[in-house]
C-alpha positions in Angstrom: -130.1 -67.8 -12.4 -129.7 -64.8 -14.7 -132.8 -62.8 -15.3 -134.1 -60.9 -18.2 -136.1 -57.7 -17.9 -139.2 -59.6 -18.9 -138.6 -62.2 -16.2 -138.5 -59.5 -13.6 -141.6 -57.8 -15.0 -143.5 -61.1 -15.0 -142.6 -61.8 -11.3 -143.4 -58.2 -10.3 -146.8 -58.5 -12.0 -147.8 -61.3 -9.6 -147.0 -59.2 -6.6 -143.4 -59.5 -5.7 -141.1 -56.5 -5.2 -137.9 -56.7 -7.3 -135.7 -55.7 -4.3 -136.8 -59.0 -2.6 -135.8 -61.3 -5.5 -133.2 -59.6 -7.7 -129.5 -59.0 -7.0 -127.3 -57.1 -9.3 -123.6 -57.9 -9.7 -121.5 -56.2 -12.4 -124.7 -55.3 -14.2 -125.9 -58.9 -14.3 -129.4 -59.4 -12.8 -129.8 -62.7 -10.9 -132.3 -64.4 -8.7 -131.4 -64.1 -5.0 -130.7 -67.2 -3.1 -131.6 -68.0 0.5 -130.3 -71.0 2.5 -128.6 -72.3 -0.7 -131.7 -72.2 -2.9 -133.7 -69.8 -5.0 -135.8 -67.4 -2.9 -138.9 -68.8 -4.6 -138.2 -72.4 -3.6 -139.6 -73.4 -0.3 -137.6 -76.7 -0.1 -140.3 -78.7 -1.8 -141.6 -76.7 -4.7 -141.3 -73.5 -6.7 -143.7 -70.8 -5.4 -143.9 -69.1 -8.8 -143.7 -72.1 -11.0 -146.2 -70.8 -13.6 -144.3 -67.5 -13.8 -140.8 -68.8 -13.3 -137.9 -67.2 -15.4 -137.2 -68.4 -18.9 -133.8 -69.8 -17.7 -135.6 -72.0 -15.1 -137.9 -73.3 -17.8 -135.0 -74.4 -19.9 -132.9 -75.8 -17.0 -130.9 -78.0 -16.8 -130.0 -76.8 -20.3 -127.4 -74.0 -19.7 -125.0 -71.9 -21.7 -121.4 -72.8 -21.3 -119.4 -69.5 -21.8 -116.1 -71.3 -22.2 -117.3 -73.4 -25.1 -120.0 -71.0 -26.3 -122.5 -73.8 -26.5 -125.6 -75.2 -24.9 -124.9 -78.1 -22.4 -126.8 -80.0 -19.7 -125.7 -78.8 -16.2 -123.6 -81.6 -14.8 -124.6 -80.5 -11.3 -128.3 -81.3 -11.8 -129.1 -84.6 -10.1 -132.0 -85.1 -12.6 -130.0 -84.3 -15.7 -130.8 -87.7 -17.3 -134.5 -87.1 -17.0 -134.5 -84.4 -19.6 -134.4 -84.4 -23.4 -133.6 -81.3 -25.4 -134.1 -80.6 -29.0 -133.0 -77.8 -31.5 -136.0 -75.7 -30.4 -134.8 -75.7 -26.8 -131.2 -74.8 -27.8 -132.5 -72.0 -30.0 -134.6 -70.7 -27.1 -131.5 -70.7 -24.9 -129.4 -68.8 -27.5 -132.2 -66.3 -27.9 -132.4 -65.8 -24.1 -128.6 -65.5 -23.7 -128.6 -62.9 -26.5 -131.4 -61.0 -24.9 -129.8 -61.0 -21.4 -126.4 -59.9 -22.9 -128.1 -57.0 -24.8 -130.0 -55.9 -21.7 -126.8 -55.9 -19.7 -125.0 -53.8 -22.3 -127.9 -51.3 -22.2 -127.8 -51.2 -18.4 -124.0 -50.5 -18.5 -124.6 -47.7 -20.9 -127.3 -46.2 -18.7 -125.0 -46.4 -15.7 -122.2 -44.6 -17.6 -124.6 -41.9 -18.6 -125.8 -41.4 -15.0 -122.2 -40.9 -13.9 -121.7 -38.0 -16.4 
């Protein structure tokens, strides 16, 4: 799950250290996984449900990069239990734009640090 800066801040505010739940790969910030699931999932429930990332709140609605559109994740076993509307799709596009802009800013900062 990709994370926005505000997702990270919200989770840090409830007492978690970023190094324990964020991994960075090519300037993308993602939730860490442990034993095939999110570090905040204990096998039965989400430990930070009220403070979960925005992408988790919208899931199984995801952004398909190839088609540049919102789709329901085919891998979700509960995909048929969800109904999405224009507001959900708009929220997803806003989140994707935010994460892309934050990544671009991180890449700029990294370049400046190298100078």
